N, C-alpha and C positions, 0 to 999 in steps of 0.2 A: 511674438511670432508674426511674421509678415503674411499678407494675403496669399502670396504665391505658395507658402508652405501648405496651405489647406488643399491646394490642387493636387498635392502628392498623396492625399488621403483617399485612396480608392476604395471600392467595395465590391463584395460578392453579392450584395443586395442592391440591385439597380432600381432606382426610383424613376417615376414618370417625370419626363421633362414638362415643365410648365410653371413651376413656382418662380415668379419673376425675382430677379435680383434687385439691388438698390438702384441700379442703372436702368431698370425697366426691361432688361433682356432676359428671356427665359433660357434655362439651361438644364441639362440632365445632371443629376447629382448622384454620386456613388459613395459608399461607405465600405471601407475594407480595413482589416487589421494592419497596423504598422508593424510588420515582422521584425525589422532591425531593432526597433525600440523594445519590442517584447523580448527578443533574445537578450538584449542588454540587461533588462530587468530580471531575466531568468537566472543570471549569475547568482543572485541571492538564494534562489531555490536550489541551485547546484551546490552551494555551500552546505545547505541543510541535508541534501541527499547523500553527499559523499560521507558525511558523518553517520547518518542513520543506516545506510546500506552496510557499512562496515560494522556498526554497532550490532545490528540484528543478526548478522552472520557470525561474527567473531566472538562476541561476548558470551553466547551460550557455550562455545568451545572452551573459552577461558575458564568459565565457571565449572565446567565438567572436568577439565584437565587439572586445574589447580585445587579445587575444593571438593570434587566428587559429589556435587549436589544432585539430588533426585530430580526427575522431571518436574515434580510439583513445586519444590523449593526454587528450582531454577526459573520456572514460570513466574513465581511470585516476585523474584528479583527483576526479571525482564519486564514485569508490569509496573515496576516502581517508577520508571521514567514517565509512563503514561498517567500514573496516579498524580504525580507532581504537575504534569502538564494540564491535567483536568482542572486544576485551580489556577495555574499560572498563565496559561495561554489566553483565556478571556480577559484576565487582568491587564496583561501587557498589550493586548490588542486594543482595549479601551484606553489605556494610558497613551498609546501612540496616536489614537484618534484625537485626543485632547491636548497633545503635546504642544508646548509653546516655548519661546525663548530664543536666544541667539543662534544655537545650533539648528533649530528648526527653521529660522529665517534663512540660514545659509544652506542647509542640506535638505530640508523637508521633514515631514513627520516621521517617516519610517527609517531613513538612512542612518541616523545616529544609533538606533537600536541594533541594526544589522552590523555596523562597524564594531561597536564596543562589545556586543554580545558574542560575536565570532572570536574576537581577541581573547576574551575571558574563557570561552570554551576551549580554545586551543591550549591555553596555559594549564588548565586543570586536567585535560584529557591525557596529556603526556605522562602524568603521574599514575594513571589508572593501572597499566600493566606493571609498572615498577613496584607498586604496593603488593602485587600478587607473585612477584618473581621468586622469592625464597620458598613460598609454599608450592609453587610450580616445580621447583627442583626436588623438594621432599616427595611430592606426589609421583614424580617420574621414577624415583628410586623404588617406591612401593610397587608401582605398576610393573617395572622390570623384574622385580623379585618374584612376583606371582606368575608372570608370563613364562618364567623359566621352570615352573612347576607343572606345566600343562601335560607333560608325559609321565608324571608321577602317579602311580596307581592309587595310592591312598588318598592323595589330595583330590584327584579327579573323581574318584568313587564317591567321596563325601559331597563334592559339589554337584554331581549329576543326580544323586539321590535327593538333594535339596532343590534342584531345578525342576525335576520331572513333575509336570502337571501344575507348576507354580506360575501363574500369570505375571507375578512381579518380575520374573526373569524372562518374560516374553516367549514362553514356550507355547507354540501353536500345535497342540496335539493332533488335530485333524490334518494339518498340513504334513506333519512328520509321518503319520501313520498311513494316510491315504495317498498322498502325492509322492512321498519318498519311499514308502513301503517299509519303514523301520518299526520294529517292535520295541517294547519297553526295554528288553534285554539288549537289543542292538544299540539303543540310545545310551544306555548306561555303560556300554563298552567303548564308547567313543574316547579316543585319546588324540593328542596333537603332537606331532614330531616336528619341532622347529628346525631340525637339521636339513629337512628337504625344502629347498628354495626354488621357486619357479620364476624365471625371468622372461618377460614377454613385452610386447608393445603396449601402448595405452589401452586400458580396459581389456587386455587379452587379445587385441588385434594383432595379427601376424603370428609367426611361429613362436613356440614356447620352448625354452631350454630349462633343463632341470639339473640342480646341483645338490649333492648330498655330502655334507661336511666339507664343502668347498670343491669337491670333485664332480665334474660333469658326468651325468648318468642318463640312461634312457629308461622309459617306463617298464621295459621288459627285464632290466637288470635286477640283481639281488644285492642287498647291502646288509651290513651288520649294524644293528641299532646300539644305543648306549646300554641297553639291557643285555647285550650279547646274543640277541636273536637274529636269525637270518630271514629277511623279509623282502619280498619283491617291492620295487619302487612303486609300481602301480597300486599295490595294496596300501602303502603309506599315503599315496596321493588320495585314494578313495577315503581313507580315514580322516585326512586333513580337510577334504571337501565336506564331509559330514560335520566336522567340527564347525567349519565356517557357516554352514547352513543352519545347524540346530543348536549350537552351544555358544558360539562367539558373542552374540548379542547379550545373552544372559550372563556370560562370564565378565564382559565389560561392565555390566551393571553391578555385579558382585564386587569387582575390584574397585569401582567407584565408591561403593559403600565403605570399603576398607580405607580408602583415601579420606573420605569424609570423617570417619571415626578418628583417624590420626589427627586431622585438622582440629576437631573439637576437643581432643584430649591433650593437645599441646598448647602452651601459652603462645608460642610462635605462630601457630596456625590461627588462633583466635585473634591475635594482633593483626595478622596479615589480612584476614577477611574484614576486620573492623576498619582498617585504614583504606582498604579497597572500597568499601561501601561509602565512606566519607568522601573520597575523591570522586567516586562515581556520582554521588549526590550533587557535589559542587558543579561537575560537568553538565549534568542534566538540567540544573537550574539555569546555568549560563545559556544552554541551548534554548531553553524555554523563553528567555527574555526577548529573543528576536524572531522566533518562528512565525508568530501571528503577524507582526509588522512586515516581515519579508514576504509572506504570502499575500497580505492585503495590498501590497504595492501594485500588483498586476491589475486588480479591479480599480484602483485609484487612477490609473493612467489608461484604462481601456473602457470604451463605451459598453453599456450592458449587453447589447445584442451580439457583440463580438467576443464575449468572455469565454465561451466554450472553446472557440478557436485560440483565444489568448491563453487559456489554461492548457490547451494541448501543447502550445509552444513552451510554456513554462515547465510542463512535465517533461518535454523533450530535453530541455536544459537540465532538469533534475536527473534525467536518464544519463546525461553526460557525466554528472557528478557520481551517479551510481556506477557508471562504467569505469571511472577512475578508481573508485574504491574496489571494484571487482578485480581490476588488474593488480592493485596493491596486495590484496589479501590472497589472491590466487598464486602469485609468484612467491610470496612469503611462505605459503603452506606447501607448495611443491618442494621447496628447500627447507622443510620443516626442522625447527630446532627449538630450544627453550627460549631463544630470543625472538622468535617469530612474532609474538604478540606485541612486544615493544617496538619492533620494526614496523608493524602494521599501523599502530597508533601514531608513531612518529611521522610516517609517510602521509597518513591521512591529515594530520595537523598541517604539514607543509602544503598539501593540496588545498586545504581550506583557506590558508593565507594567500595562496596564488589566485584563487577565485575571488577572494575579497579585493585584492588589488585591481583585478579586472573590473569588478563592480564599481569601485570608487572612481576609476578612470573613465568609465563609459556612461555612468548613470548620473544625470542631472534631474533629480526627482522633482524639484519645484517647476522647472521648465516643462517637464513631461505632463505634470498635473494641469498646468495652465492650458497646454495644448489640448488635452482631453476635454476640459471644460468648454473651450471654444467649439470643439467638434460637437459635443452634446447639445450645446445651445443651437448650433446650426441645424442639426437634424431633429430637433424637438425630442430629445431623449433625456431631459432633466427629470428630477423627481416630480416637479410640478406638472410637467407634460405627461408623465406616466399616470399620475392620479387623474388628470383630466381625461386621458384615453380610456382608463378603466371605467369612469363614470359614463362616458359617451358610449362605450361598448355595452354597458348594462342597459342604457336607454334604448339603443338600437335593437338589442335582443328581446327586450320586453315588447317593443312594437311588433317585431317579427313573430314572437310567441303568441301575442294576442291575435295577429292576423291568421296564423296557422290554426289557432284554437277555433276561430270562426269557421274556417274551412272544415275542420274536423267535426264540428257540431252537426254538419249535414250528412256525415257518414253513419251508416247503421252499425252500432257497436254494442257489445255486451258490457255492462258496467265492470265486471271483474277483469276483463281483458282489454279495456278501452285503450289504455296507453299503447299496448302492443299493436292493436289493429290500426290505430291512427298512424303509427310509424310505418306500418306496412303499406297502407293506402298512399301515404305521402311518398314513399319510395317508388311505388308503381307510377305515380304521377310525375316522376322525374327528379324528385328530391333525393339527395343521398341519405343513406342511413346514418343515424347519429352515433358518434363514438361515445364511449362511457363518459369522458370528460364533458362532451357537449350536452349529454343528457343531464349531468349534474348541474351544469350551468343553467339549463332550461328550468330545472326544478328550483334552483336558487332564485331566478328571476320571477318565476311564477309565485313563489312564496312571498316575495318582497315587492311585488309590482305596485302595491298601493302606498309604499313608503316614499318619502321625499328623497331627492338625490343625496342630501346630507346623511339621512338615515341609512340609505343604501350603501353609502361610502363606509359607514361604521361597520355594517354587516360584511362588506367586502373585506375590510381590514381584518375582521375576525376570521373570515374564511381563509384569508392568506396566512394568518397566524397558525391556524390548524394545519394547513399544508406545510408550513415551516416546521412544525413539530413532527409531522409525519416524515418529512424529508430527513430530519435529524435521527428519528427512530430507525428509518431504513438504513441510513449511513452507519448507525451504531451496530446493527445486526450484520451488515456487510463486513465491517471491520472485525467483528467477533469471529466471523468465519475465515476471512483471508489472513488476518494477523496470527491466528492460531497456527496456520501453516507456515507463514514466513518466519515467525519467531522460533520455530522448531525444525526448520528445513535442514540445517546442517546436522543436527543431532539425529533426525530421522534417517537421513542418507547414511550416516556413519554407523548408527547402532541398529537400525532395522534392515537396511539394504546391504550392510557390510562394505560400503564404498569408502574410499579415502576422503578426507576432508577437502583435498584439492579437487577431487572429482566432483564433489558436491558443489564446490564454488564454481566450477566450470559449467555445471548444469544450470545453476542460478544465473550466471552471467550470460550464457547462450540464450536463455529464456528472455532475459531483459533486453538483450541486443536485438534478437529477431522480432520480438513483439513491439519494439520501439518504432518500427517502420509504420505502425498503425497510428501514431500520434496525430499527424497532420490529417489523414483521411477521417479520423474520428471527429475532429473539429468540424469538418464539412458534413459528416453524417448527422451531427446534432442540428446543423442548419437546415438539413433536408427533412428529417423525420421528427425532430424535436429531442430535447434532452432526456425527457422521461423514457421514451421508447428506446433511446440509445442505452440508457442505464439498464433497462430491463434485459436488453440483449447481452450486455456485459455480465450482469449477474447470472444469466442463463449459461453462458460459456463457463463461468467459474464452477457452477454446480456440475455440469457435464465433466469437467476436468477432475474434480474431487471424487466423484463417483467412479470414474474410470480408474483412478489411482487406487482407490479402496478395493475395487473388485479384481484388478488385473495385475498389480505390481507386487512381486514377492522377491525375496533374496534368491540368488541362483549362483551355482558354481561358476558360470560364465557371467562376469560382472557386466558385460556389454548389454545383456538382455534387460535387467532391471534398470540400468542407467539410461538406456535408449528409450524404454517405455516411459519411465518417469519424466525424462526430459521432454518427450513428445506431449504427454498429457499436461505437464506443468506449463508448457508453452501455451496451451489453450487457456489456462487460467491467467497467464500473462496478458493475453489479448483482452480478456474480460476485465482485468484490473485497469488497463489503460482506458477502456471505454467508460468504465464506471468513474474513475478518478477524474477524467477530463470533464465530466458533466455534473458530478454531485456538488462540487464546490461552487460552480457558477449558479446552480439552482438556489443555493443558500444566499449568496450575495445579490442575486437578482431581486430578492425580497428586502434588501437593505437600502437605506438612503445613502447618499454620497458621504455624509459625515459619519456614518455608522459602519463603514466597511470593516474597520479593524475589530469592532465589537462582534459583528456577525462572523468574521473569520474566527474569532475566539469561540463562538458558539459551535461552529463547524468542528473545531478541534476539541471542544468539550465532548462532542459525540464520538469522534474517532478515538481520542485518548482514553475516555472512560471504557470504551470497548477493549482497547489494547492494554488497559490496566487489569482487566478481569480475565480476558480470554487465555493468556499464557498459563495462568494458574489452573483454569478449568481444563485446558488442553493437556496440561501436565498430569492432572488426575486421570483423564481418559487414557493417556499413554501408560501410566503406571498400573492402573487397576483393570483396564479393559483390553488394551493392546495398542501397540504403536500405530498400526494401520487404521484403527478406528478414529484416529485424529481427523482423517479426511471425511469420514461419515459425519462426524460432529460438525465440521466446517460446512459441508453441503447443507445440512439442516439449517444452520444459521443463515446462509445465503438465501435459501428458499423462503424463510420468514421475511427477509429483506425485500424479496420480490413481492410478496403479498402486501406488505405495508406500502411500498412504492405505487402499487396499483391504485390506491385511493388518493394519491397526491393530485391536486388540481392546478396549482400555481407553481411557477418557478421557471417556465420556459421563457424565451426572449419575447419582449414586446415588439410589435410591428413598428417599422420606421416610417415616419412621414417624409415628404419631400424636403430636401435641404434648402436653406437660404444662405446667402453670403452675408456674413456679419459686417456691420459697419465698423470703422475704426473706433467710434465712440463705444460701441458694444464690447469690442475686444478690450479696450482700456478699462471699462467697468469690471469685466471679468478678472483682469489682472489685479485691480484694486481690491476686489472682494477676496481674492486669493491671498494677497498680502495681509489684509486685515485678519483673516482666519489664522495666520501664522503668528500674529503678535500676542 
């Protein structure tokens, strides 16, 4: 890379002019994220997100429609990919760190994993819906046969007696009796007449036309039912509305149980789910081979102080992948058929290949890594520089602490409240009040002020390791809360809010699309207030969102009301997700050395995937035995715990940048040689 290339590397962190260049001339140096390069690298993450966005939304529907699995069993299967990733992601992250050979010399450490992993995943994923297709056809016949019996007195009487007061069928007695004003007798008298069809705009917007047995009617008309009774259309509509509000969710659960029984009692059903699980396993293993290398590529080519902004751009590219998946499954579900799942997986596979081609054409990993090393050397942000800065900071703070302690000794203080009074007196004298983190650092330096610099360094490394564990623990609880919602979003909307799957997908897509505008500002937010504070804000927004959904969203005869409320509140969680995700990963790799980015990326995914392996199962238990809306209360509690843990984190924010220097040709040549040696 020529010297002129470095002048293109600008910065939002302006350094003081003054450090002379090799020619003896002082100049102002800037450091700024290389946005075009980061966008190119982001194609790898877009490949990952197009798959996982479709997977998280569509697979629960496929498991429900084809196999009739309970929330608990479905959650167990949805956690399978994360259980595999728990072991595989750190392994492949570490393998890519140490990768050598001809492919590495040509492409770099991460690119071979991305290319071959994507191709393998595409090959296997095409067969996932194919293995379930025959069982999907059998399940459709079963569902249709029972749905035709909803106006049968004997059938409905037996079902409603079974449902009444039974939380397994999502019967909310308080809501039915107090909000809707229905008694037990009223509930058990509910029937559904499928002959009455209402046609209106999306979510009931606009006028509504009613048809009974194909003939247009008004609500004031009377019609003759299949039982020979003469009934007003308005009475039939009222009864159908009661069914939608009080019975439909439980009936869907009961029918799913019958589908599951059929699947388990037939050899064809057992074969179908066995083949499905095998192909799903192969697909998930293939995805796991390149996820850590793909994500580690961004910190490989981005200086540490810019990684929050870099991660924001990477997530924005991931959002593009998610948007492509959203368009695919939304269109397929609007025109729903038995082939919808095969169409979705086939289209997602094509999208992954298209993004992979873009990545191969645009990304030269080795060249980008060399450029990053030169920039880090120029701005003193190598691992060695960071260690030196940490030790220097400790020395300076110890001197400052001792100076202030001497001042504090002259202040009249009571022993029991000495620390508090000293801080108050210093504040009155013009000193700012210390933050929690600053107080912890002062205590650290006071405790170890008599140790040598080398011993302090060991203590510092230990303190950083504790923060590293706390960051992972906080991330774990965050994903316990958020993934519980995201992995059950489609089922919750369909079975708890009585919305169509296409409506649920639109809500998810709108939330992703609108909240995506926060990606770039969030990167700058971290630069202004720090990663930790930004994460706490993101966590707080998620808690607010989940509590609002739990408290205020219920099924309604007008679908627009629950859909609008849920979309609004879920959008708040979307903003929280972006703020947290943009900053949590950079906090982890901030504590890594250059040669360990893949390993630390694996640790990050160990935390996220272990949470996502467990939480779908726990969330399923909550939905099955407590109630579907309590899913959001469970999620809010998990995120609150994440906030508490993050409060005690001390390290992980960006290091401060020193003034830059222009590298000589000899220094650049040495960096290139070292880079080549590491690939051999």
